[in-house]
C-alpha positions as CSV (number, residue, x, y, z in Angstrom):
1,M,12.0,-5.6,-0.1
2,K,8.4,-5.2,-0.2
3,G,8.9,-1.6,-1.5
4,W,10.1,-2.8,-5.2
5,I,6.7,-5.4,-5.0
6,Y,4.3,-2.4,-4.5
7,G,6.7,0.0,-7.2
8,L,5.7,-2.8,-9.9
9,Y,2.6,-3.0,-8.9
10,A,1.4,1.0,-9.1
11,V,4.0,0.8,-12.7
12,I,1.5,-2.1,-13.9
13,L,-1.8,-0.3,-12.4
14,A,0.0,2.8,-14.8
15,I,0.2,1.1,-17.5
16,V,-3.3,-0.8,-17.4
17,S,-4.3,2.7,-16.3
18,I,-2.8,4.5,-19.6
19,F,-4.7,2.2,-21.8
20,T,-8.1,2.3,-20.6
21,G,-8.1,5.7,-20.2
22,E,-9.0,5.6,-15.9
23,I,-6.3,8.1,-14.5
24,V,-8.7,9.4,-12.1
25,T,-9.2,5.1,-10.6
26,F,-5.2,4.8,-10.8
27,I,-5.4,8.2,-8.6
28,M,-7.8,6.4,-6.0
29,L,-6.0,2.9,-5.9
30,G,-2.7,5.0,-4.8
31,F,-4.7,6.7,-2.3
32,I,-6.7,3.4,-1.1
33,L,-3.0,1.8,-1.1
34,I,-1.4,4.3,0.8
35,S,-3.9,4.2,3.3
36,L,-3.6,0.7,4.0
37,L,-0.2,0.4,4.1
38,N,-0.4,2.6,7.2
39,I,-3.1,1.1,9.0
40,H,-0.5,-1.3,8.5
41,S,2.6,-0.7,9.5
42,T,0.3,1.2,12.7
43,L,-0.8,-2.0,13.4
44,K,2.7,-4.1,13.3
45,E,3.7,-1.3,15.7
46,I,0.8,-1.9,18.2
47,L,1.5,-5.6,18.2
48,K,4.8,-5.3,19.2
49,V,4.1,-3.6,22.0
50,N,1.7,-5.4,23.0
51,K,4.7,-8.5,22.7
52,E,7.2,-6.6,24.6
53,K,4.4,-6.0,27.6
54,I,3.4,-9.8,27.8
55,D,7.2,-10.6,28.1
């Protein structure tokens, strides 16, 4: 469900970047978003493993 929300954010940012001429900024924000999503998924996996160790 969250995947389409991220897609919507990307489309909105793309439209804004086309109108403002900031294509490079859009690309950099995309890289940052991908990095943050990878960090988030890794932290969720670590939390899941730690919860299993406690139980």
